[in-house]
ZAKOLMI-345969 format. One line per 10 residues: for each residue z, x, y of N, C-alpha, C. Coordinates in steps of 0.02 Angstrom, whole numbers, plus 32768, in hexadecimal, padded with zeros to 4 digits. Example, Ala and Ser with C-alpha at 12.3 -4.5 7.8 and 13.67 -1.06 7.14 Angstrom:
residues 2
8186:8294:7EE4:8186:8267:7F1F:8186:8294:7F5B | 8162:8282:7F90:8165:82AC:7FCB:818A:8285:8002
//
This chain:
residues 320
F8FA:41F2:CC6A:F91C:41E8:CC28:F909:4229:CBF7 | F8CE:4229:CBF2:F8AB:424E:CBC3:F8CB:429C:CBD2 | F8CA:42BA:CC1A:F8D2:4302:CC23:F92B:430C:CC22 | F94F:42D5:CC2C:F990:42E2:CC1D:F99C:42E7:CBD4 | F97F:42C9:CBB0:F985:42C8:CB67:F965:430E:CB50 | F93B:432E:CB67:F92D:437A:CB5C:F960:439E:CB6C | F98C:4397:CBAF:F9AD:43D3:CBC7:F9DF:43D2:CBA5 | FA05:438A:CB8A:FA4B:438F:CB63:FA3B:43A8:CB2A | F9FD:4398:CB0D:F9F2:43C6:CAD0:F9E3:43FE:CACD | F9DB:4422:CB07:F9D3:4466:CB0C:FA1B:4487:CB18
FA44:4457:CB40:FA88:447B:CB48:FAAC:447C:CB0A | FAA4:443D:CAE5:FABF:443C:CAA5:FAB0:4475:CA6D | FA69:4491:CA74:FA4F:44C2:CA54:FA71:4505:CA66 | FA7B:4509:CAA9:FA92:4546:CAC8:FADB:4558:CABF | FAFE:4510:CABC:FB46:451E:CAA7:FB4E:4531:CA68 | FB17:4515:CA39:FB2A:4525:C9EF:FB22:4569:C9E2 | FADE:457E:CA02:FADA:45C6:CA03:FB21:45E9:CA18 | FB35:45E0:CA5A:FB6B:45FA:CA5F:FBA4:45FE:CA2C | FBA6:45BD:CA19:FBDE:45C1:C9E2:FBD9:45F1:C9AB | FB9A:45F4:C996:FB79:461C:C95A:FB97:4663:C96F
FB7B:4673:C9A7:FB80:46AE:C9C0:FBC9:46D0:C9C5 | FBFD:4692:C9E1:FC3A:46B0:C9D4:FC5A:46AA:C997 | FC45:4691:C967:FC5F:468D:C919:FC38:46D7:C8FE | FBFF:46F1:C918:FBE7:472F:C8FF:FC12:4767:C91C | FC1B:475A:C959:FC4B:479E:C981:FC94:4799:C95E | FC9B:4757:C952:FCF3:4755:C931:FCDE:4788:C8E9 | FCAE:4773:C8CE:FCAA:4792:C890:FCA3:47D7:C88B | FC7E:47FA:C8B7:FC6C:483C:C8CB:FCB1:485A:C8D9 | FCD0:483F:C905:FD0F:4858:C91E:FD48:4852:C8E8 | FD37:4832:C8B5:FD6A:4828:C885:FD61:4863:C85D
FD23:4882:C854:FD03:48A7:C825:FD14:48EB:C84F | FD16:48F7:C885:FD2A:4936:C8B7:FD73:4937:C8B3 | FD8F:4903:C8AA:FDD8:4913:C8A7:FDE5:4936:C867 | FDC1:4914:C837:FDD3:4943:C7F6:FDC4:4981:C7FB | FD81:499F:C82A:FD74:49DE:C825:FD9D:4A0A:C854 | FDC0:49DF:C873:FDE9:4A15:C8BA:FE23:4A43:C883 | FE3E:4A3A:C851:FE6B:4A68:C835:FE40:4AA5:C820 | FE0E:4AA9:C7FD:FDE4:4AD5:C7F4:FDCA:4AF5:C82A | FDAD:4AD7:C865:FD9F:4AE5:C897:FDD3:4B1C:C8C0 | FE09:4AFE:C8C3:FE51:4B2D:C8E2:FE50:4B69:C8B2
FE4E:4B6B:C871:FE4B:4B9E:C839:FE19:4BD2:C850 | FDE3:4BBC:C859:FDA3:4BDE:C873:FDAF:4C04:C8B3 | FDC8:4BDD:C8D0:FDDA:4BF5:C91D:FE0A:4C35:C918 | FE3E:4C21:C8F8:FE6E:4C57:C8FB:FE57:4C8F:C8D4 | FE37:4C81:C89E:FE07:4CC3:C87E:FDE0:4CEE:C8BF | FDBF:4CC4:C8CC:FD9A:4CEE:C90C:FDB5:4D0A:C936 | FDE5:4CE4:C943:FE1D:4D0F:C986:FE37:4D4E:C95B | FE4A:4D50:C92E:FE6C:4D86:C914:FE38:4DBB:C907 | FDF4:4DA6:C8E4:FDBA:4DDB:C901:FDBA:4DEB:C945 | FDB3:4DC2:C97C:FD9C:4DC6:C9BC:FDD6:4DEE:C9DF
FE06:4DF7:C9D2:FE3D:4E21:C9EE:FE39:4E6F:C9EC | FE24:4E88:C9A5:FE1F:4EC9:C98F:FDD6:4EE0:C9CA | FDA5:4EB2:C9C5:FD68:4EBB:C9D5:FD6F:4ECA:CA27 | FD8F:4E9A:CA50:FDAA:4EA8:CA90:FDDB:4EDB:CAA0 | FDFA:4EF5:CA70:FE28:4F32:CA79:FDF5:4F70:CA6F | FDCB:4F7C:CA48:FD94:4FA9:CA57:FD69:4FA5:CA7D | FD5B:4F61:CAA9:FD30:4F5E:CAD8:FD5A:4F80:CB18 | FD8F:4F78:CB19:FDC1:4F9E:CB51:FDCE:4FDE:CB4C | FDC4:4FF7:CB0E:FDBA:504B:CB02:FD85:5059:CB15 | FD50:503F:CB03:FCFF:503D:CB15:FCFE:5052:CB68
FD21:5015:CB88:FD1F:5011:CBCB:FD40:503C:CBE5 | FD7C:505B:CBC8:FD9F:5098:CBE0:FD73:50D8:CBE4 | FD4C:50E0:CBB4:FD1D:511E:CBB2:FCF0:5119:CBCE | FCCF:50E5:CBF0:FC90:50D5:CC14:FC9A:5118:CC4C | FCCE:5114:CC7B:FCC9:5144:CCB5:FCBA:5183:CCA9 | FCE0:51A3:CC73:FCD4:51E3:CC64:FC88:51FB:CC4B | FC6C:51B8:CC22:FC2B:51C2:CC01:FBFA:51CC:CC4D | FC0F:519B:CC78:FBE5:519B:CCBE:FBF2:51DC:CCE5 | FC25:51FB:CCE7:FC2C:5244:CCFA:FBFE:5274:CCDE | FC07:526F:CC88:FBE5:52A1:CC67:FB94:5297:CC7B
FB81:524E:CC75:FB3A:5245:CC8E:FB21:526A:CCC3 | FB59:525B:CD01:FB3E:5286:CD3D:FB4A:52C0:CD3C | FB6D:52E8:CD12:FB67:531F:CD18:FB21:5343:CCF7 | FB0E:531D:CCC5:FAD3:5330:CC9A:FA93:5313:CCB9 | FA95:52F3:CCE9:FA6A:52D6:CD16:FA56:5306:CD44 | FA88:5333:CD5C:FA8A:5378:CD86:FA64:5391:CD67 | FA73:53AB:CD2E:FA54:53DF:CD04:FA08:53D8:CCED | F9F1:538F:CCF3:F9B0:537F:CCDE:F986:53AC:CD03 | F97E:53B8:CD3E:F945:53E0:CD5A:F93D:542B:CD4D | F977:544C:CD32:F977:5485:CD13:F953:5487:CCE8
F975:545B:CCBA:F949:544D:CC77:F917:5447:CC73 | F8F8:5418:CC9B:F8AE:5409:CC9B:F885:544E:CCB3 | F8A4:547C:CCE3:F87D:54BB:CD00:F87B:54E0:CCC2 | F8B5:54E7:CC8C:F8AB:550B:CC61:F885:54F1:CC28 | F886:54B8:CC19:F847:54AF:CBF1:F809:54B4:CC10 | F804:54AF:CC4E:F7BE:54BE:CC68:F7A9:5505:CC5D | F7DB:5540:CC6B:F7D8:5579:CC59:F7BF:5585:CC15 | F7EF:556E:CBD6:F7E1:5576:CBA4:F79B:555D:CB92 | F78C:5524:CBB6:F73F:54FF:CBA7:F706:5543:CBB9 | F71C:5559:CBF6:F6E2:558C:CC0D:F6F1:55C8:CBD7
F71F:55D5:CBBB:F723:5620:CBA2:F702:5600:CB4B | F6F3:55D9:CB3C:F6D6:55BF:CAF0:F691:55E1:CAF5 | F666:55D1:CB2E:F626:5604:CB2B:F62D:5640:CB17 | F651:566B:CB3A:F650:56B2:CB33:F66F:56C8:CAE6 | F698:5695:CAD4:F6AF:56A6:CA92:F67A:5694:CA5C | F66C:566B:CA65:F62B:5649:CA3C:F5EF:5680:CA3A | F5E7:569B:CA79:F5BD:56DA:CA6F:F5CD:572B:CA58 | F60B:571F:CA52:F620:575F:CA48:F619:5752:C9EE | F637:570C:C9CF:F631:56FF:C98F:F5EC:5710:C970 | F5BF:56FE:C9A0:F574:5708:C989:F566:5748:C981
F57A:576B:C9AD:F570:57B9:C9AC:F58B:57CF:C968 | F5CA:57BE:C963:F5EE:57CC:C922:F5CB:57C2:C8D9 | F5B0:5784:C8E7:F587:576A:C8AF:F541:5789:C8AE | F527:579D:C8E1:F4EC:57CE:C8D7:F4FC:5817:C8B5 | F541:582A:C8CC:F547:586B:C8A4:F566:5864:C864 | F580:5837:C847:F591:582B:C7FE:F559:5845:C7D6 | F52A:5832:C7D7:F4DF:5856:C79E:F4F0:58A9:C79B | F4F4:58B3:C7E0:F4F2:5903:C7D9:F532:591E:C7B3 | F572:58FC:C7CC:F5B1:590A:C7A7:F5A4:5903:C75A | F592:58D8:C74C:F589:58C1:C709:F551:58FA:C6DD
F523:590E:C704:F4FE:5943:C6E1:F528:5987:C6E3 | F543:598F:C716:F574:59D1:C712:F59F:59BE:C6CD | F5C4:5991:C6CB:F5ED:5981:C6A1:F5C8:5997:C65F | F593:596F:C649:F569:597E:C60F:F554:59C2:C602 | F53C:59E8:C638:F539:5A35:C636:F572:5A56:C624 | F5B9:5A4A:C643:F5F0:5A6A:C629:F5F9:5A5A:C5E4 | F5F3:5A1A:C5CF:F5F4:5A0E:C58C:F5C8:5A28:C54F | F590:5A39:C577:F56A:5A67:C55A:F574:5AB9:C533 | F592:5AD5:C56E:F5BF:5B0C:C56F:F5F8:5B13:C53A | F61B:5ADF:C526:F655:5ADE:C518:F64F:5AF9:C4BF
F615:5AF3:C4A2:F615:5B07:C467:F603:5B5F:C463 | F5E5:5B6A:C499:F5DF:5BB7:C49E:F629:5BD1:C4AE | F64C:5BB9:C4DD:F688:5BCB:C4EE:F6AB:5BC3:C4A0 | F6B6:5B8C:C48C:F6E1:5B98:C43F:F6BD:5BD1:C414 | F687:5BE4:C407:F672:5C14:C3EC:F680:5C47:C408 | F68A:5C69:C44A:F69D:5C9B:C461:F6EB:5CA4:C449 | F719:5C66:C454:F764:5C5E:C441:F76B:5C75:C405 | F730:5C5E:C3D9:F73A:5C73:C38D:F72F:5CC7:C386 | F707:5CD2:C3AD:F6E8:5D1E:C3A8:F725:5D4C:C3B7 | F755:5D30:C3DC:F77E:5D60:C404:F7C3:5D59:C3D5
F7C2:5D1F:C3AD:F7EA:5D0F:C37E:F7E5:5D3A:C347 | F79E:5D4B:C32E:F791:5D7A:C302:F794:5DAF:C312 | F79C:5DC3:C353:F7A6:5E18:C364:F7F4:5E1F:C36E | F822:5DE6:C375:F85E:5E00:C382:F882:5E32:C35B | F875:5E31:C31E:F89A:5E62:C2FC:F888:5EA8:C30D | F849:5EBD:C316:F833:5EFC:C334:F854:5F07:C37C | F854:5ED2:C3A3:F87C:5ED0:C3DC:F8B5:5EF0:C3D7 | F8E2:5EBF:C3AC:F928:5EC2:C3A6:F932:5F12:C386 | F905:5F26:C359:F908:5F71:C347:F905:5FB0:C379 | F8D3:5F99:C3A4:F8C5:5FBE:C3E6:F8F9:5FCC:C401
F922:5F87:C411:F95E:5F7B:C437:F997:5FBB:C41A | F99B:5FAA:C3D3:F9D7:5FD3:C3C1:F9C7:6020:C3B9 | F989:6036:C3AC:F97A:6082:C3B4:F986:6092:C406 | F96D:6072:C437:F979:6072:C478:F9CE:607B:C487 | F9F8:604C:C45B:FA3F:6057:C469:FA60:6096:C43F | FA3A:609E:C41C:FA53:60E1:C3EF:FA3A:6119:C421 | F9F9:610F:C43A:F9F1:614D:C460:FA1F:6152:C4B1 | FA25:6112:C4C2:FA5D:611F:C505:FAA8:613B:C4EC | FAC5:6125:C4B8:FB00:6146:C48C:FAF3:6193:C48E | FAAF:619C:C47C:FAAC:61F4:C467:FAB5:6209:C4AB
FA84:61F1:C4D9:FA8F:6213:C51B:FABB:6219:C545 | FAF1:61D6:C533:FB28:61E6:C54E:FB5E:620B:C53D | FB54:621F:C4F3:FB76:6258:C4D6:FB61:6294:C4EC | FB2A:6299:C505:FB0D:62E1:C525:FB21:62EA:C569 | FB2A:62AF:C59C:FB3E:62B5:C5D1:FB83:62BC:C5D1 | FBA9:629E:C5A1:FC05:62C0:C5A5:FBF9:6303:C589 | FBC9:631B:C560:FBD5:635B:C54D:FBC3:638D:C58F | FB86:6373:C5B2:FB6E:63A0:C5EE:FBA4:639D:C621 | FBD7:635D:C627:FBFE:6358:C658:FC1C:6391:C672 | FC4B:63B3:C641:FC70:63EF:C648:FC4C:6427:C67A
FBFE:642A:C66E:FBD5:6452:C691:FBC9:6437:C6DB | FBCD:640F:C6EC:FBCE:63F6:C72D:FBEB:6424:C75F | FC32:6414:C74A:FC5D:6439:C786:FC3A:6475:C78A | FC24:64A8:C752:FC16:64E9:C756:FBD4:64F7:C78B | FBA6:64BD:C77B:FB71:64B2:C7A2:FB6D:64C0:C7EC | FBA1:647A:C7F5:FBB5:6477:C846:FBB6:64BA:C85C | FBF8:64D5:C848:FC0B:6520:C85D:FBD9:6552:C863 | FB96:6558:C844:FB73:6566:C841:FB42:6563:C87E | FB3F:6523:C889:FB13:6504:C8B8:FB36:6511:C907 | FB6F:650C:C8FE:FB95:6522:C933:FB97:6570:C953
FB94:6594:C920:FB8C:65DC:C929:FB3D:65E9:C94E | FB1D:65C6:C91F:FAC3:65CB:C928:FACA:65B7:C98F | FAE2:657D:C982:FAD9:6557:C9D1:FB05:658E:CA16 | FB39:659D:C9FD:FB61:65D2:CA28:FB36:660C:CA3A | FB0F:662A:CA05:FAEC:6668:CA14:FAAB:6655:CA31 | FA8E:6612:CA3F:FA58:65FE:CA59:FA59:661F:CAA7 | FA88:660D:CACE:FA82:6628:CB12:FA7B:667B:CB13 | FAA6:66A1:CAFF:FA9D:66E0:CB00:FA56:66EB:CAF8 | FA39:66D5:CAC4:F9F4:66DB:CAA2:F9C2:66CF:CAD0 | F9CB:6689:CAF1:F996:6685:CB2B:F99A:66B6:CB6C
F9E8:66C9:CB7C:F9DF:6702:CBB4:F9C7:6740:CBA2 | F9C0:674B:CB5E:F99D:6786:CB56:F950:6786:CB54 | F948:6740:CB3C:F8FF:672E:CB42:F8DB:672C:CB8D | F90B:670C:CBB5:F8FF:6708:CBF4:F8EF:674E:CC15 | F91E:677C:CC14:F920:67BD:CC1A:F8D0:67E5:CC13 | F8CB:67D7:CBCE:F88D:6805:CBB2:F856:67E0:CBE1 | F851:6799:CBEC:F81B:6781:CC0E:F815:6793:CC4A | F859:679A:CC7C:F84B:67B6:CCB9:F82B:6804:CCB6 | F846:6824:CC87:F827:6875:CC85:F7E6:687A:CC77 | F7D9:683D:CC52:F791:684C:CC4A:F76B:6827:CC86
F77D:67FC:CCAA:F75C:67F4:CCE7:F75A:6825:CD21 | F792:6846:CD16:F7A0:6881:CD54:F76F:68BC:CD3C | F776:68CE:CCE4:F741:68EF:CCD6:F6FB:68E4:CCD5 | F6EB:689D:CCCE:F69E:688A:CCD4:F68F:6890:CD25 | F6B8:688C:CD56:F6A4:688D:CDA8:F69A:68D8:CDAA | F6BE:6901:CD8D:F6BF:6943:CDA6:F680:696D:CD78 | F66F:6951:CD4B:F637:6977:CD1E:F5FA:695B:CD3D | F5BD:6975:CD25:F580:6965:CD33:F56C:691C:CD1C | F534:6910:CD2D:F51F:68D5:CD12:F4EB:68CB:CCD9 | F506:6912:CCBB:F4CD:6914:CC79:F4E7:68E6:CC4C
F4CB:68DF:CC0E:F4C4:68B7:CBDE:F502:68C0:CBAC | F526:68FE:CBA9:F557:690C:CB83:F595:68E6:CB9B | F5A0:68F5:CBDB:F5E0:68D0:CC08:F5D0:6877:CBFA | F591:6859:CC08:F58E:6814:CC03:F5A1:6808:CBBE | F599:6827:CB87:F5A1:6819:CB4D:F5EE:6819:CB40 | F614:6846:CB51:F64A:6857:CB4D:F678:681F:CB60 | F666:681A:CBA9:F694:67EB:CBDD:F681:679F:CBB9 | F644:678C:CB91:F636:674D:CB79:F662:6740:CB41 | F662:6777:CB18:F683:6770:CAD4:F6C7:6765:CAEF | F6DF:6778:CB0A:F72F:676B:CB26:F740:673A:CB44
F712:6725:CB65:F717:66DC:CB99:F70D:66A3:CB64 | F6D5:669E:CB3C:F6B9:6652:CB1A:F6FA:663E:CB00 | F71B:6659:CACE:F74A:663C:CA97:F77C:660D:CACF | F791:6636:CAFF:F7C2:660A:CB2B:F7B0:65DF:CB59 | F762:65DB:CB6B:F748:65A5:CB95:F742:6564:CB62 | F743:6577:CB24:F746:6539:CAF2:F779:6515:CAF0 | F7B6:6523:CB0D:F7F7:650E:CB01:F7F6:64E7:CB45 | F7C9:64E1:CB81:F7D2:64B2:CBB8:F7EF:64C6:CBEC | F801:650C:CC00:F820:652A:CC34:F7FC:6543:CC60 | F816:6561:CC9B:F804:657E:CCD2:F7F5:65C6:CCD5
F7DE:65E4:CC89:F7E7:662C:CC82:F7C2:6652:CCA8 | F789:663E:CCD0:F758:6661:CCF8:F770:665E:CD48 | F7A4:663B:CD58:F7C1:662C:CD91:F7E6:665B:CDB5 | F7D9:6676:CDEF:F818:669F:CE14:F81B:6675:CE5C | F84D:6687:CE76:F863:666F:CEB3:F883:66A8:CEE2 | F875:669F:CF2A:F890:66D2:CF4E:F8C7:66B1:CF76 | F8DE:66C7:CFB0:F91A:66B3:CFD8:F908:667B:CFFB | F8CC:6676:D018:F8B4:6640:D049:F8B9:65FF:D017 | F89D:6603:CFD7:F896:65C3:CFAE:F8E2:65BA:CF94 | F90E:65D4:CF9A:F94A:65C8:CF7A:F981:65B3:CFA9
F962:65CD:CFEA:F98B:65B3:D029:F9D4:65E9:D046 | F9D0:661A:D026:FA02:6647:D03D:F9D7:6699:D050 | F9F1:66AC:D08A:F9D0:66E4:D08C:FA03:6727:D07E | FA50:670B:D070:FA79:673E:D066:FA73:6753:D018 | FA4B:673A:CFF2:FA3E:6751:CFAA:FA39:678B:CFAA | FA47:67B6:CF7E:FA36:67F9:CF6C:F9E3:67EE:CF35 | F9DF:682A:CF2F:F998:6826:CF06:F9AF:680B:CEB9 | F9FB:681F:CEA4:F9FE:6815:CE70:FA0C:67C4:CE64 | FA3A:67A0:CE94:FA40:6766:CE92:F9F3:6746:CE93 | F9C9:6758:CEB8:F98D:6730:CEA3:F971:672E:CE64
F967:676D:CE4E:F968:6773:CE09:F981:6747:CDC9 | F9C4:6742:CDDD:F9E5:6721:CDAA:F9E3:66D6:CDBE | F9D1:66BD:CDF7:F9BC:6687:CDFF:F976:666F:CDEB | F947:66A5:CDEC:F906:6697:CDCF:F906:668C:CD78 | F93F:66B7:CD61:F941:66BA:CD12:F96A:6674:CCFF | F99E:665C:CD27:F9BA:661B:CD1B:F985:65EC:CD16 | F94E:65E2:CD4C:F91C:65AD:CD4E:F8F6:65B4:CD23 | F8EC:65EC:CCFF:F8B0:65F1:CCC0:F8D6:65D2:CC86 | F91D:65C4:CC87:F940:65AB:CC54:F937:6556:CC4A | F91F:6542:CC90:F92E:64F1:CC8E:F8F5:64D0:CC5F
F906:64A9:CC2E:F8D2:647B:CC09:F8A3:645C:CC49 | F86A:646A:CC3D:F840:6444:CC7D:F827:63FA:CC6B | F84A:63E0:CC2B:F82D:63AA:CC13:F85F:636D:CC16 | F88D:6391:CC2D:F8D4:635C:CC2E:F8F5:635E:CC80 | F8EA:632D:CC9C:F90D:631C:CCD6:F95D:6324:CCD2 | F97B:6340:CCFB:F9BE:6350:CCFB:F9D9:638A:CCD7 | F9A0:63A9:CCB8:F9AF:63F6:CC97:F9BF:6419:CCCE | F9E8:6458:CCC0:FA0A:6488:CCF7:FA14:64BF:CCCC | FA32:64EF:CCEF:FA3E:6547:CCDE:FA5F:655F:CD1B | FA91:658D:CD00:FAC7:65A6:CD2C:FAB2:65E3:CD2F
FAC2:6610:CD62:FAD0:6655:CD6A:FB0D:667A:CD8C | FB23:66AC:CD89:FB52:66BD:CDAD:FB42:670D:CDBB | FB58:672D:CDF6:FB5E:6791:CDFE:FB9C:678A:CE09 | FBC4:67AE:CDD9:FBF7:67C9:CDF6:FC0C:6800:CE29 | FBBB:6824:CE30:FBCC:6857:CE55:FBCE:684A:CEA7 | FBAC:6801:CEB2:FBAD:67EE:CEF2:FBCF:67A3:CF0A | FBF2:6797:CEC5:FC24:675A:CEC9:FBFA:6718:CEDB | FBAB:6716:CEC6:FB9A:66D3:CEC2:FB81:66C1:CE94 | FB7F:667A:CE84:FB5C:664B:CE61:FB3E:6614:CE5D | FB1C:6608:CE3D:FAF7:65B0:CE46:FADF:659F:CE11
FAB7:6560:CE1D:FA9F:6531:CDF0:FA5E:6510:CDFF | FA38:6515:CDD7:F9EA:64F9:CDD9:F9DB:64C6:CDBC | F9D7:6487:CDDF:F9CD:6450:CDB0:F986:6425:CDB1 | F95B:6416:CD7B:F923:63E6:CD88:F93C:63AB:CD9D | F918:638C:CDD7:F92D:6357:CDFA:F8F6:6326:CDCE | F8BF:6331:CDD4:F888:62F6:CDD0:F841:6330:CDB6 | F822:6311:CD8A:F7C9:6328:CD85:F7AA:62EE:CD91 | F766:630A:CDB4:F73A:62D1:CDC5:F6EC:62F7:CDC4 | F6BE:62DB:CDDE:F678:62EF:CDD8:F666:62ED:CE29 | F648:6324:CE3A:F626:631D:CE87:F5E4:6348:CE6E
F5A8:6326:CE89:F562:6335:CE8A:F555:6348:CE3B | F570:6321:CE12:F556:6329:CDC2:F590:636C:CDAE | F5B0:6386:CDD3:F5CC:63B9:CDB3:F62B:63AC:CDAE | F641:63CD:CD79:F68B:63B1:CD74:F6B5:63D9:CDA1 | F6E1:63BE:CDC2:F716:63D4:CDF8:F767:63C5:CDD4 | F795:63E9:CDF3:F7D0:63E0:CDF0:F7F9:63DE:CE2D | F82B:63BF:CE3A:F85D:63CD:CE77:F8A5:63F1:CE51 | F8AE:6429:CE6F:F8E0:6453:CE59:F917:6451:CE90 | F96B:644B:CE76:F99D:644E:CEA9:F9C3:648A:CE9D | F9C6:649E:CECF:F9E3:64EC:CECD:FA31:64E3:CEFF
FA6E:64E8:CEC9:FAA9:64E8:CEE9:FABD:6536:CEDF | FADE:6554:CF22:FB01:659B:CF12:FB42:65A0:CF42 | FB69:65D1:CF12:FBB4:65DA:CF2D:FBC9:661B:CF30 | FBEC:6632:CF5E:FC01:667F:CF7D:FC4D:665F:CF69 | FC71:6684:CF1D:FCA6:6672:CF22:FCB9:662A:CF05 | FCD5:6609:CF39:FCE5:65C4:CF2F:FCBC:6597:CF78 | FC97:65BC:CF96:FC7A:6596:CFD8:FC2F:6598:CFBF | FC1C:6558:CFC7:FBD9:6540:CFB4:FBB2:655A:CFFA | FB75:6578:CFEB:FB55:65AA:D016:FB04:6587:D02B | FAEF:656A:CFEC:FAB2:6551:CFE6:FAAD:6512:CFCE
FA81:64EF:CFDB:FA71:64A1:CFCA:FA1E:648D:CFCD | FA00:648F:CFA4:F9A7:6499:CFC5:F990:647F:CF8B | F959:6456:CF9A:F92A:6431:CF67:F8EB:645D:CF72 | F8B5:6474:CF3D:F87B:6480:CF51:F84F:646D:CF18 | F80F:647E:CF1E:F7E0:6452:CEF1:F7BE:6486:CED4 | F7A3:647F:CE91:F776:64BA:CE72:F73F:648C:CE53 | F709:64B8:CE44:F6C7:6493:CE1D:F6AB:64BF:CDF9 | F680:649D:CDC8:F65F:64CD:CDA7:F617:64DF:CDC5 | F601:6517:CDC1:F5C6:652A:CDDD:F579:6533:CDB8 | F550:653E:CDC2:F50C:6544:CD92:F50C:6563:CD59
F53F:658D:CD62:F548:65B6:CD1B:F595:65A4:CCEC | F5A0:6567:CD05:F5D6:6550:CCE5:F610:6569:CCF1 | F626:6596:CD27:F668:65BA:CD38:F67C:6589:CD60 | F6C5:658F:CD67:F6E6:6578:CD8A:F6FB:6594:CDD4 | F6E2:657D:CE07:F6F4:659B:CE49:F711:6575:CE7C | F731:6589:CEA5:F757:656B:CED7:F72B:654C:CF12 | F737:64FB:CF17:F708:64D8:CF3D:F70D:64EF:CF8E | F6E9:64F1:CFA1:F6E8:650B:CFED:F6EA:64C5:D017 | F711:64C5:D042:F70C:6494:D07C:F6D1:647A:D0A3 | F6B4:6440:D0A0:F682:6425:D0BE:F67B:643F:D10E
//
């Protein structure tokens, strides 16, 4: 009886608790029902906010594939970028060393700047001196300008005389060949007279007096040639003499210098040309070219060499 009574009491308490729970649930449910409108309003508001977020999310989702492709391309470039970074990192030490060298030179540069700065007052002083002398310089320039004008006036005054002077020069120039011919004739005659005379002192002095002034002009005034040298046996003695005289008129100091001769008695004419000069065994030598014509037919074309002997006279160089 006692245990049944406890069980009954327990069930009664449980039923009472259940009834109380149902009452509390009913009360809370009624309270929730009162909040449902607010919850619905909040839900609608949240929905209104979520929809733009969802739209943005879709847009972001559309952007993801291009971004992934760009990331893939960047990933391909990463090794090159890393190598470039490594190369740059390796070049840092040389750059730092060069900076250190430049930094070490800076004191010297500063000293040079200081030295230049020290010379500035001297330069300024010299400039001031030049400024002070400028009036004198300008005066000198003015005087020089006046002198130039005076000189120009004198030149203008002398200009009419130039044509007369040129005419006189041309006349003098035209008279030179005939004068040289007469001089060469005198030299040849002096050579002949010297050869026929005795070897006395009077003859030597006479020949030397005649020859020396013309040797100074650098010609072959003491040289004579024969038929074998000029290359034709049909030359008369007069042809040989005329060729020798022409040879003596050549300027021995000017390669290409030449002289011509002609003999109307034999219809022979020729040109002797200095081809070149050179030294052999310490003595001065020259190569002469001889061209000869009889009327319009060339009868000789030969080169021969001449050298100065121990007495300083020109002689034909004998073949070795």
